C-alpha positions as CSV (number, residue, x, y, z in Angstrom):
1,M,79.1,80.2,138.5
2,C,77.6,79.4,135.3
3,V,76.9,76.6,132.5
4,G,77.2,77.0,129.3
5,R,75.4,75.6,126.3
6,N,72.7,74.1,128.2
7,Y,70.1,74.6,125.6
8,P,70.4,72.6,122.5
9,E,69.9,74.8,120.1
10,H,71.8,77.4,121.7
11,A,74.4,75.3,121.1
12,R,73.9,74.3,117.4
13,E,73.6,78.1,116.7
14,L,77.3,78.7,117.4
15,G,78.2,75.4,115.7
16,N,78.7,73.5,119.0
17,E,77.9,70.3,119.8
18,P,75.3,70.0,122.8
19,P,77.7,68.7,125.7
20,A,77.2,64.8,127.3
21,E,78.0,67.2,131.0
22,P,77.5,70.3,132.0
23,M,79.6,72.9,131.1
24,I,81.2,75.1,134.2
25,F,82.9,78.8,134.3
26,L,83.0,81.6,136.3
27,K,82.4,85.1,136.6
28,P,84.3,87.4,138.6
29,P,82.4,89.4,141.4
30,S,83.5,92.1,139.2
31,S,81.3,91.7,136.4
32,L,78.3,92.3,138.5
33,I,75.6,94.7,138.2
34,A,72.5,95.3,138.9
35,D,69.1,96.7,137.4
36,G,69.3,100.1,135.8
37,D,73.1,100.0,135.8
38,R,75.1,100.5,132.9
39,I,76.8,97.8,130.4
40,V,79.7,99.0,129.2
41,Y,81.4,98.0,125.9
42,P,84.8,97.4,126.1
43,R,86.9,98.9,123.2
44,I,89.2,95.8,122.4
45,S,86.1,94.0,121.6
46,G,84.1,94.3,118.2
47,R,81.3,92.2,119.2
48,V,79.4,91.8,122.5
49,D,76.3,89.5,122.9
50,Y,73.3,89.3,125.1
51,E,72.5,86.0,126.7
52,G,69.2,86.1,128.9
53,E,69.0,83.1,132.0
54,L,67.5,81.9,134.7
55,G,69.7,82.2,138.2
56,A,69.9,80.0,141.2
57,V,70.9,81.2,144.9
58,I,72.0,79.1,147.5
59,S,70.9,79.1,150.3
60,R,73.6,77.4,152.4
61,R,76.9,75.8,151.7
62,A,76.6,73.0,149.6
63,R,79.5,70.4,149.5
64,Q,78.8,66.6,147.7
65,V,74.9,67.2,147.0
66,R,72.5,64.3,146.3
67,R,70.7,65.4,143.0
68,E,67.1,64.7,145.3
69,E,68.5,67.3,147.6
70,A,69.5,70.0,145.6
71,F,66.6,71.8,145.6
72,G,66.9,72.4,149.4
73,Y,70.1,74.4,148.3
74,I,68.4,76.9,146.5
75,F,67.6,80.2,148.2
76,G,65.5,81.6,145.0
77,Y,65.6,82.7,141.8
78,T,66.3,85.4,139.8
79,C,67.1,87.0,136.2
80,V,70.7,87.0,134.5
81,N,71.9,88.5,132.0
82,D,75.5,86.4,130.9
83,I,77.1,88.7,128.9
84,T,79.8,87.7,126.5
85,A,82.5,89.5,124.2
86,R,81.9,86.8,121.5
87,D,84.9,87.5,119.6
88,L,87.3,87.3,122.4
89,Q,85.2,84.0,124.0
90,K,86.6,82.4,120.6
91,K,90.0,84.3,120.4
92,D,90.9,82.8,123.8
93,G,89.8,79.3,123.6
94,Q,88.5,79.4,127.1
95,W,86.0,81.8,128.4
96,T,87.8,84.2,131.3
97,R,88.2,87.1,129.2
98,G,85.4,87.3,127.3
99,K,82.7,86.4,130.4
100,G,85.1,88.3,132.5
101,F,84.9,92.1,132.2
102,D,83.5,94.7,134.3
103,T,79.6,94.8,133.9
104,F,79.3,91.6,132.2
105,C,76.6,89.7,134.7
106,A,73.8,91.9,134.9
107,V,71.5,90.3,137.9
108,G,67.9,91.2,139.5
109,P,65.9,93.1,140.4
110,W,65.3,90.9,143.4
111,V,65.3,87.2,144.3
112,V,61.6,85.6,144.6
113,P,62.2,82.6,147.0
114,A,62.4,79.3,145.7
115,S,58.8,78.3,147.8
116,E,57.0,81.0,145.7
117,V,58.6,79.6,141.8
118,R,57.0,76.7,140.0
119,L,59.7,76.5,137.7
120,D,58.0,74.3,135.1
121,E,56.0,77.3,134.5
122,L,59.3,79.9,133.6
123,R,60.3,81.5,130.3
124,V,63.5,83.0,129.5
125,Q,62.6,86.2,127.4
126,T,65.4,89.1,126.3
127,Y,64.2,92.1,124.2
128,V,67.1,94.3,122.8
129,D,65.3,98.1,122.4
130,G,62.0,96.0,122.5
131,V,62.2,93.4,120.2
132,K,61.9,90.1,121.1
133,K,65.1,88.2,120.1
134,Q,64.8,85.5,123.0
135,D,61.9,83.2,124.5
136,A,62.2,80.1,125.5
137,P,60.9,77.3,128.7
138,I,63.2,77.2,131.3
139,A,62.3,72.8,130.6
140,E,64.3,73.0,127.3
141,M,67.1,72.9,129.5
142,M,69.4,70.0,129.2
143,F,70.5,69.8,132.7
144,P,68.0,71.4,135.1
145,V,69.1,73.0,138.4
146,D,69.0,70.3,140.7
147,A,71.3,68.5,138.3
148,I,73.5,71.0,138.3
149,V,74.0,71.6,142.0
150,A,74.6,68.1,142.2
151,F,77.5,68.0,139.6
152,V,79.0,71.2,141.0
153,T,79.3,70.0,144.3
154,E,81.2,67.1,143.3
155,F,83.9,69.3,142.8
156,M,83.4,72.7,144.5
157,T,81.8,73.7,147.7
158,L,78.8,76.9,147.6
159,E,78.4,78.9,149.6
160,P,75.3,80.9,150.5
161,G,74.7,84.0,148.2
162,D,76.4,82.0,145.4
163,L,74.9,82.1,142.4
164,I,74.1,80.1,139.3
165,A,73.3,80.8,136.0
166,T,72.0,78.0,134.7
167,G,72.8,78.9,130.2
168,T,71.0,80.7,127.9
169,P,68.4,79.8,125.2
170,P,68.8,80.1,121.2
171,G,68.4,83.6,119.9
172,V,71.6,85.0,121.6
173,G,73.3,88.3,119.2
174,A,74.9,91.4,119.5
175,M,74.1,94.5,121.5
176,Q,75.7,97.9,120.4
177,P,76.5,101.2,122.5
178,G,73.1,102.5,123.0
179,S,70.8,99.6,122.7
180,V,68.7,99.0,125.7
181,V,68.5,95.3,126.6
182,R,65.7,93.5,129.1
183,V,65.9,89.9,130.1
184,E,62.8,88.9,131.6
185,I,61.1,85.8,133.4
186,P,57.9,86.1,133.9
187,G,56.7,85.9,137.4
188,L,60.3,86.7,138.4
189,G,60.8,90.0,137.4
190,A,62.7,91.8,134.6
191,I,66.3,93.5,134.3
192,E,67.1,96.5,131.9
193,N,70.3,97.5,131.1
194,L,72.0,100.1,128.8
195,V,75.4,99.8,126.7
196,V,77.2,102.5,126.7
197,K,81.0,102.7,125.0
198,G,83.7,101.5,127.0
């Protein structure tokens, strides 16, 4: 489960207005990879972007959860790279293909229990070949984790182990085969993945 355009400056950098409510889309389980796995650059895309994000992992079945109770459904937090074939996302007019390729959701390196995390202190940082491209506090999200859980569970039941990618800050950009992409959230860890040709 993913949230689009959750940082105002990211929405604007792609020419969009910030949404009035969370924009929700899905990535398939086949898109998941771990720290150290390879991101496969599809032959049918000419523009593949990194998107560093905070991931929230659900602890128990969640349906029609009130916002004030939402944190009670979070097991913990992790790092996510919501990889996107930007040209195909724009071409299709919806996001399933552009976001859903195999290897397009890097997650890890582990899940830090929610009880050990102070969300207001977290920052999302993304590096490409050692150069910092993204660096923003979680506090800049328009829709925080509890609001996302409440919104999603109005229409969909979340199950234990489900992952919510909470949106990317400004600074997204293209990756190339041979690039090494690192998404780091100090206090949660970092994931690093090499991009290879499809």
